[in-house]
TORDOZA-815086 format. One record per residue: residue in one letter; x, z, y of N, C-alpha, C in turn. Coordinates in steps of 0.02 Angstrom, whole numbers, plus 32768, in hexadecimal, padded with zeros to 4 digits. Atoms other than C-alpha are relative to their C-alpha. Example, Ala and Ser with C-alpha at 12.3 -4.5 7.8 and 13.67 -1.06 7.14 Angstrom:
// residues 2
A802D80007FC5826781867F1F802D8000803C;S7FD67FFD7FC582AC81657FCB7FD980258037;
***
This chain:
// residues 334
X7FCA801C80298F27E0DA2131801680357FCD;X7FE67FD480348F6AE123208F804C80038004;X7FB87FFA7FFE9019E16720868018803B7FD6;X7FE07FCA80269094E1DF2032802A80298030;X7FD97FD47FD590DFE2762089804880037FE7;X7FB980018012919DE26420898026803B801C;X7FDC7FC87FE291CEE2F420F97FCE802D8023;X802B7FCF7FDF917DE3942136802C80318026;X7FDB7FD07FD891BEE3FF21C47FD5803C8012;X802D7FC87FF0912BE47621C97FC97FED8030;X803380167FD190D0E42222587FFD7FB48004;X7FFE804980019106E36C224C800E7FE77FB9;X7FF8801D80429100E2FC21B380147FB78008;X7FED80468003915CE25A21937FDC7FE17FC5;X802A801E803390E4E1EC213280117FB67FF9;X7FF38046800D910DE14620E07FBE7FDF7FEF;X803F8022800B9076E0D520EE80057FCA7FCA;X8000803480339042E0522070801F7FBF801A;X7FDF803A7FE3908BDFD420E9804C80078000;X7FB87FF680049138E01E20CB801F801F803D;X7FE67FE37FC2914BE062217C7FF9804C7FFE;X80037FB77FFB916CE11A21A57FDB8013803F;X80287FE97FC990F3E17622168009804C8009;X7FFF7FB97FF19103E21F226C7FB880188007;X80467FEB80029062E27D22487FFA804B800A;X80127FBA7FFA900FE322226F7FBD800B7FDF;X80437FF080168F77E37E222F7FDE80268037;X80257FDC7FCC8EEFE3C0229F7FF380477FE9;X80087FB9800E8ED0E47B22AB7FCA80107FCD;X80377FF3802D8E2AE476224E80157FF67FB8;X7FEB801180448E81E42D21B7801E803C7FDD;X7FDF7FC5801C8EE1E4CF219E7FCF80367FE9;X80307FCA800C8E42E53721927FD17FF27FC6;X802F801480348DEEE4DF21008012801F7FBD;X7FF67FDC803E8E11E564207D80447FF87FE1;X7FBE800B801A8EC8E53A206B802A803F800D;X7FDA7FC27FF98F2EE5D8204A804B7FF48006;X7FB9800F7FFD8FD5E5802048801880008048;X7FE280037FBE904BE58F20DB800C7FB88016;X7FF880477FF0905FE4D220D17FCB7FD77FDC;X8036802580228FBBE47920AA80137FBA7FEC;X7FE8804380119016E3D220A7804880077FE8;X7FBD7FF9801D90B0E3C32037801F7FBC7FF4;X7FDC803E80119135E34020167FE87FE87FBB;X801B801D803D90F4E2CB1F907FB57FF68002;X804880087FFA903FE2D91FC77FED7FB98012;X801F803F7FEC8FD7E23B1FCF7FCB80128034;X802D7FED7FCA8F76E24020737FDF7FC2801F;X802080327FD68EFEE1DD20DD800B80148048;X7FF27FF07FBA8F31E1D321937FEA7FC7802E;X801380317FCD8EFEE17B2233803280038039;X7FD280037FC88F66E14322C67FD980098041;X801E7FF57FBF8F37E187237080347FF28037;X7FD2800E7FC98F83E14D24147FF980348036;X7FFD7FD37FC88FB9E1C8249880307FE28033;X7FD680257FD08FF6E160252980237FC77FDB;X7FDA803380239080E0F324E5801580167FBA;X7FE97FE58040909AE162244E7FC97FFC7FCB;X802E800280389049E14B23A4800E803B7FD2;X7FF97FC5802B9029E1E7233B7FCF7FFA7FC6;X802B8001803A8FE5E1ED228C7FDC80437FF8;X80277FC4800C8F5BE26A22677FE980007FB7;X80137FFB80478F47E2A021B17FB980197FFB;X80477FF080058E8FE2A221877FEE801E7FBC;X80147FEC80448E8FE2C220CB803D80027FD3;X7FCE7FFE80368F00E2F8203C7FDD7FE97FC1;X801E8018803E8EDAE2961F9F801080307FC7;X7FF87FD180388ECAE2F21EFA80477FFC7FE3;X7FBC7FFC801A8F73E32C1EB980017FFC7FB4;X7FF57FFF80498FB0E3061E09801B80457FEB;X7FE47FBE800C9013E3A81E11802380178040;X7FD57FE77FCA9079E4131E878024803D7FE7;X7FDB7FC4801290F8E49D1E7B7FFE802F803B;X80107FD17FCC90D5E53A1EDC802380437FF3;X7FE47FBD80079123E5E41EFD7FE2802C8037;X80177FD37FCB90FAE67E1F6380277FF3803F;X7FDF80097FC0911EE66D201A80328038800B;X7FCC7FCF7FF591BDE6C6204D7FEA8038802F;X80127FD07FCD9176E71C20E67FB880197FFB;X80477FEE800590BDE72120BC7FEE80047FB6;X80057FF8804890ACE769200D7FBB7FEE7FE4;X8043801080198FF1E74A20027FF17FB58004;X800880487FFD9008E692202480337FDD7FD3;X7FD48027802B905BE6081FC180217FC98029;X7FDD80397FE190D3E57D1FED80067FC97FCC;X7FFB8039802D90C2E4D31F9B80437FDD800D;X7FBE801E7FF89172E4911F7E7FFC7FB48001;X800880498002913FE3E01F4E7FC37FF07FD5;X803B8015802590ACE37F1F07800C7FBD7FDE;X7FFE803F80249093E2EF1E8D80477FF07FE6;X7FBB80048019913AE30C1E377FFE7FED7FB6;X7FFC801380479166E2B71D92802C80307FD8;X7FD47FD1802291F1E3321D67802980268034;X7FD47FD77FD59260E3BA1DB0804380097FDD;X7FBD7FEF8017931BE3CC1D9D801180438021;X7FED7FBF7FE69345E4851DAF804B80087FF9;X7FB77FFB7FFF93FBE4991DE1801480487FF3;X7FEB7FBD8015944CE52F1D8B804C80058009;X7FB87FF47FFA94F7E5761DB8801080467FE7;X7FED7FC280219557E6011D64800D80388032;X7FEC7FC97FD595A2E6641DF3800D7FEC8048;X7FF280157FBA95AEE5FD1E927FCB7FD0801A;X80197FBB80079523E62A1EB27FE6800D7FB9;X801B7FF2804294E3E6841E167FB67FEF7FFC;X8046800D800E943FE6481DCC7FEB802E7FC8;X80137FCF803293ECE6D61D6F7FCA7FE47FD2;X8032801880309381E6BB1CD47FBA800F8017;X80437FF07FE792EEE7111D297FE77FC9802E;X801280377FD392EFE6881DAD7FEF7FC27FD9;X800D803B802A92FCE5FD1D2C7FBC80067FDE;X803D7FF88027926EE6441CC47FC27FFE802C;X803A80027FD391F9E65E1D587FF27FB78016;X800980457FEB9218E5AC1D917FE17FD77FC7;X801A8026803991F7E5671CE27FB7800F7FF4;X80467FED800A9154E5C81CD47FD47FDE8035;X8028801E7FCA9115E58A1D7D7FFA7FB47FF6;X80038049800B9142E4D51D557FD37FF07FC5;X802A800D803B90F0E4DF1CA97FB780098010;X80467FF47FEE9051E5251CF77FE07FC58023;X801A803B7FDD9041E4851D5C80167FBF7FDE;X7FF0803A802A907AE4101CCF80387FD5801D;X7FC780257FE59120E3E11D20803C800C7FD2;X7FC57FF7802B91B2E3C21CA7803D8015802A;X7FC37FE97FDE9256E4181CD5803D7FF07FD5;X7FBE800B801F9308E3E31CAB803080308022;X7FCF7FD17FE59390E4661CC180447FDE8006;X7FBE801D7FF39430E4251D1180318038800D;X7FCD7FCC7FF894C3E49A1CF9803A7FE28026;X7FD180217FD3952CE4671D8E804380258005;X7FBC7FE57FF395E3E4851DBD8025800F7FC0;X7FE17FF480419618E4791D07804B7FF78003;X7FB7800B7FFA96C4E4401D428024803D801B;X7FDF7FC77FDF96E5E4E81D988005803D7FD3;X80047FC4802996C9E55F1D06803D800A7FD4;X7FC57FEE80279756E5BA1CAE7FEF80067FB7;X800C7FFC80489764E5AA1BF18034802C7FDE;X7FCA7FD8801D97F5E6231BD97FFD804A8013;X7FFE7FBB7FE897DDE6C01C407FCD802C7FDC;X802A7FD180239799E74A1BD280178047800F;X7FF07FBA7FF39790E8061BE97FF080297FC2;X800A7FD5803A97A5E8861B5E7FD9803E8015;X802A7FC67FF1971DE90B1B607FF580297FC1;X800D7FD2803896F0E9A01AF27FB5800C7FFB;X80477FF1800B9643E9B01AA67FF8804C8002;X80077FB77FF9960BEA601ADD7FE180217FC2;X80217FE3803A95A6EA791A3D802C80017FC3;X7FD88005803D961FEA3D19B8804A800D800C;X7FB97FF97FF196C5EA4C1A1280297FC37FF2;X7FDD803D801196F1E99C19DC80107FD8803F;X7FED802B7FC8974DE9261A507FE37FBA7FF5;X8019804580049701E87D1A7780137FDB803F;X7FEE802B7FC79726E7EC1AEB7FC17FE78022;X8038801C7FDB96B0E7B61B7580007FB47FF7;X8007804980039670E7041B7880247FE0803B;X7FE580277FC896CFE6841BDE7FC67FE28027;X8034801F7FD79670E62C1C697FDF7FC67FDB;X801C80398024965CE5901BFF7FD780187FC4;X80287FE380379620E5FB1B6D7FBB80158019;X80407FEB7FE49599E6431BDE7FD27FC5800D;X8028803C7FF39560E5961C127FE77FE27FBF;X8015801C8041955FE5591B5E7FC9802A7FE1;X80347FD4801B94FBE5F21B2A7FBD7FF68022;X803E800B7FDB947BE5D81BB47FE07FBE7FEE;X801A804280129469E5201B8C7FE180017FBA;X801B7FFD80439450E5451AD47FBF80277FFE;X803E7FD87FFC93CEE5CA1AFE7FC67FD58015;X803980267FE69362E5541B647FF47FC07FD7;X800B8039802D937FE4BF1AF07FD780157FC4;X80247FE9803B9340E5271A5E7FB6800B800E;X80467FF77FEC92A0E5481ABF7FDD7FBD8008;X801D80427FF99287E48F1ADD800E7FDE8042;X7FF0801D7FBF92CDE46F1B8C803E7FD37FFB;X7FC6802C7FFD9343E3DF1BAE8032801F8030;X7FCB7FE27FD893E9E4201BF1803B7FCF8003;X7FC7802D7FF79479E3BA1C39803580258029;X7FC87FE47FDA9523E3FB1C6F801B7FC9802D;X7FEB80347FD19556E39D1D0C8034801B8031;X7FD77FEF7FC695D4E39B1D987FEF7FCD8036;X8010802D7FC99592E3531E3A803F7FE98024;X7FC180127FDE9644E3531E7D80267FC97FDB;X7FDA803180279694E2F01DEF7FD57FC77FE4;X802D8034801A95FAE28D1DBA7FF280077FB6;X800A7FF7804895F9E2D31D097FB580027FEF;X80448005801B9555E2A41CB07FCB7FF08034;X803080157FCE9504E2691D517FD87FC37FE8;X8022803B801B94DAE1C71CF57FC580147FD5;X80387FE88029946DE22C1C7D7FC58015802C;X80347FEB7FD2940DE2751D107FDD7FC3801D;X801D803D7FE493F3E1C91D5E7FD27FDD7FCF;X802A8020803393AEE1861CBB7FBD80227FFA;X803F7FDB8004932CE2101CB67FD47FF6803D;X802480077FC092FAE1EA1D6A7FDD7FBD8008;X801C80447FF992CCE1321D507FB480018001;X804980097FFA921AE1091D887FDB8042800B;X80207FBF7FF791F8E1BF1DB68010801D8045;X7FF37FD77FC691EAE2331E4B801B80437FE7;X7FDF7FC480199263E2C21E2A800D80308039;X7FF07FCC7FCF9273E3651E88803E80257FEA;X7FC47FD8800E931AE3C01E937FF58045801E;X800C7FBC7FE9930DE47D1EA08039802E7FE9;X7FCD7FD08012937EE5151E968014802A803C;X7FE97FD77FCA93D8E5961EFE80287FD78033;X7FD4801E7FCE9430E5691FA0804880037FE6;X7FBC8002801794DFE5331F7380097FEC7FB8;X7FFA8013804794B7E5041EBF80137FB77FF8;X7FE98046800394D7E44D1EE87FC87FCD7FFD;X803880308002942DE3FA1EFE80127FC18028;X7FF180387FD49463E38D1F90803E7FDA7FE8;X7FC38020801A9510E36C1F457FEF7FD67FC3;X80158026803A94BEE3351EA37FDB7FC18015;X8025803B7FE89448E2C11F0180307FCD801D;X7FCE802E7FE494DDE2771F5E80287FDD7FC9;X7FDB801D80389536E25B1EB87FD57FCC7FDC;X802E802F8021949CE2051E707FFB7FBF8028;X8000803B7FD59494E18F1F04803180098039;X7FCF7FFC7FC99533E1841F6C7FE57FDB803D;X801B801D7FC39506E161201F7FC280238018;X803B7FDA7FEC9470E1D52020801380328037;X7FE17FD67FCC94DEE24E20847FD4803B8014;X80237FC27FF19474E2EA2076803480358013;X7FD17FCE7FE794C5E37D20D0800E80347FC9;X7FEC7FCC802F9526E3FA2066802B80338025;X7FD57FCB7FE39580E49E208C802280267FC8;X7FDB7FD9803195FEE50B20367FDD80427FF2;X801A7FBF801395D2E5AC1FDB80228036802B;X7FE37FC77FDC95EAE64D203E802E80277FD1;X7FD07FDB802A9687E6A01FF97FED80497FF9;X800F7FB980019647E74C20257FC880127FD0;X803A7FEE802895A0E7481FCD7FF37FD17FC6;X800A8032803595B2E6B31F577FBA7FE48002;X8042801E7FF8950FE6701F9D80067FC1802A;X7FFF803E7FDA94E6E5C71FE17FE3800A8046;X801C80007FBE94BEE5A420957FCE7FC68004;X803580327FFF941CE54620B680177FC28027;X7FF1803E7FDD943FE49020DF7FC37FD38004;X803F80247FFE9398E44120B17FCB8030801C;X80317FD37FDF931BE490212A7FBA7FF17FEA;X8042801480149282E42E20F580047FD17FC4;X8003802F80389251E3D120577FFC7FB9801A;X800080467FEB926DE316206280077FD37FC4;X7FFD803180359251E2811FF1802A7FC48016;X7FD7803B7FF492C8E1EE1FE27FF37FCC7FCA;X80048037803092B4E1441F9080477FED7FED;X7FBE80128018934BE11C1F2480027FB67FED;X7FFB8048800A938FE06F1F017FFC7FEB7FB7;X8008801380479372E0761E447FBA80127FE7;X80477FF7801092B4E0851E467FF180497FEC;X800D7FB9800A92A9E1411E547FF880218044;X80097FD97FC39278E1C31ED5801A80467FF4;X7FE57FBD800692C5E26C1EF87FE4802B8039;X80167FD07FCD9281E3041F53803580378002;X7FCE7FCC7FF5930AE3731F997FDD803A8022;X80257FC67FE792CDE4241FBB80308035801C;X7FD77FC87FE8930EE4BC201B8012802E7FC6;X7FEB7FD18034936DE53C1FB47FCD80387FF8;X80307FCB801092FEE5BC1F5E8027803E7FEC;X7FDE7FC18010933CE6701F5E7FDF80237FC5;X80267FE0803692B4E6BF1EF47FC37FD67FF2;X8039802A80129220E6751E9A7FC7802C7FE7;X803B7FD880139177E6CC1E967FCD7FD57FDC;X80338024802690FDE6931E107FBC800C8020;X803E7FFD7FDB9053E66C1E5B7FC47FF17FD4;X8042800E801C8FA1E6791E1980007FF07FB6;X8002800980488FC6E6851D5F7FEB80437FE2;X80197FC3801E8F5FE7071D01803080177FCA;X7FCE7FE6802F8FCDE7791C987FED7FF17FB7;X8017800C80448F62E7551BFE80167FBB7FE6;X7FED804380168F9FE69F1BFB80497FF0800C;X7FB9800D7FF19054E6B31C3180277FED7FC0;X7FDB800E803E9090E6B11B7B7FF97FB77FEB;X800980478010904CE6001B6D80337FD38021;X7FCE80267FDC90D3E5C71BE6804780127FEA;X7FC17FF38022915FE6101B7B7FFA7FDF7FBB;X800B8025803E916BE5901AED800F80287FC1;X7FEE7FD9803C91C1E6071A737FCF803A7FF5;X80347FCE80089139E6881A947FC17FDF7FE4;X803E8022801290ABE60C1A827FFE7FEF7FB5;X80008014804790E2E5D419D47FFC803C7FD1;X80027FC4802A90E4E68819957FC4802E800F;X80327FD07FEA9055E6DD19F37FC580077FCF;X80387FFE802F8FD5E6B2196D800E802E7FC5;X7FEF7FD280369033E72418F57FFB80498016;X800B7FBB7FE99013E7BD19627FC0801D7FE1;X803B7FE0801E8F96E83B191C7FC37FF7802B;X803880057FD38F2AE83319B780017FBC8023;X800380437FE38EEEE78C19FA800D8001804B;X7FF47FFA7FB88EFAE7CC1AAD80408028800F;X7FC27FDA7FF98FA7E8181A9680277FE9803D;X7FD6800F7FC6900EE8221B35804A80087FF1;X7FBB7FFC801790ADE8411AD1802780358027;X7FDF7FCB7FDA90D3E8E01B327FFE80417FD9;X80067FBF80229090E9821AE67FDD7FF97FBC;X80298008803C9029E9391A57802A80047FC0;X7FDD7FFD8041905AE95D19A17FFC7FBD7FDB;X8000803C802B9082E8D619217FFD7FC08029;X7FFB803A7FD390B2E85819A580367FD17FE8;X7FD1803180199106E7BA196780377FF08033;X7FCF80107FCC915DE79F1A0E803580378003;X7FD07FC97FFE91ACE84B1A12802C80017FC1;X7FD98005803E91E1E835195C80367FCA8007;X7FD080377FF89234E790198A803880138031;X7FCD7FE77FD2928FE7E41A1B8030802E7FDB;X7FD77FD1802692CBE86D19A7802E7FDD7FCF;X7FD880248031930AE7EF192880317FCF8021;X7FD3802E7FDD9361E78619AD7FE67FB98003;X801C80447FFF92EFE6EE19977FE57FEE8046;X8012800A7FBA92B3E7041A4B80338026802A;X7FCD7FE17FD59335E7281AD27FE3803A8028;X80187FC67FDB9325E7D31B227FF67FEF804A;X800880137FB9933CE7821BCE7FBC7FDE800B;X804180217FFA92A2E7171BB07FC780337FFC;X80347FCC8006923CE7AD1B797FFC802B803E;X80007FD87FC39272E8111C117FE17FD9803A;X801F802A7FCC9241E77F1C827FB480007FF8;X80477FFF800F9197E77A1C2D7FE080428017;X801C7FBF7FED917BE8351C477FFE8007804C;X80007FFE7FB791ABE8241CFF7FC47FDA801C;X8036802A7FE6912CE79A1D187FBC801F7FF4;X80427FE3800D9099E7ED1CC27FF880438023;X80047FC17FDC90C5E88F1D1A7FF97FF7804A;X800A800E7FB990B4E83A1DC2803D800F802A;X7FC47FF07FDB9168E85F1DF180197FC28025;X7FE180367FDB91BCE7F61E7680437FEF7FDE;X7FBD80128018925AE7971E4A8032802F8021;X7FD77FCC7FE292D6E8241E60804B7FEF7FFE;X7FBA80177FFC9376E7BB1E58802D802C7FD5;X7FDF7FD5802F93B4E8151DBE804C7FF98003;X7FB780017FFE946AE8431DB5801E7FE97FBE;X7FE6801C803F947AE8101CFE7FF27FB58002;X800980477FF59497E7561D0F7FDC7FDD7FC6;X8017802980379473E7181C627FF1802A7FC2;X800B7FE180419437E7421BB5804280047FDB;X7FC37FFB802894C2E7831B487FF07FEC7FB8;X800E8017804594D4E73D1A987FF5803A7FD0;
***
């Protein structure tokens, strides 16, 4: 029988068959040894072929084959750095939930996620959540150490507006939302029609709360942010797909702390930065890595402010093979 994987716990899989029924399935040991380097050879969203076997009075599904994937999104395994973890497969789009400070979402994390999604042809929409909680008045006066001039820091809303403008200028769709108040949730629902959408982001960013706002009654578990560390507490342990009542599907995923880019040669990374790609042909050398090379159009654009320094730093981290180091500078400054 053919079916779609709706939930993965690592050893058991909930599969929705073409008959509409849900089946608890496993994979046999040999299946894991067929050249699959991922920690989870079967992922939520996979189309599979399975058979039902009877063990006494119990019926258990056995997954025999994974059908060819349209795409998948993958990252380095947290505990096994030489292996990968497939977050979800056969995804039409990803909504990446971004929060300013509760918890903070750093630009390095956003950029790594965007590169990985682009490498597998998965569109990403950035949802700037908790917009109702940000201060638009509190500013701090600082002194520029070089000029001695006084300047005011950006308010929280200014920072969000700046980030949204940065990614919009690159070509990404950005929506400011509040999962708590429902602000702009209707725009998200409209984008989800007739598609399978994955929600991703840090723990505590509001993935499950947003899903609950999109479809009241879904009742995904949520938890408060830790006051001490301003980090979320994991509530979604395993990825899971849900059918929504307006002809859409959603994949809720566990919170991602860091995001390691997988299997992308450094020579082609610039192709996944749209603002780099449109300028790279103006570099003196056709194989320019935009690092130490002279007469580089990318470095010139960074110097002139046409490319954000945060994006360039993310690029250098990726081609340098650096892990996501959870940078302390949250965002690009204007």
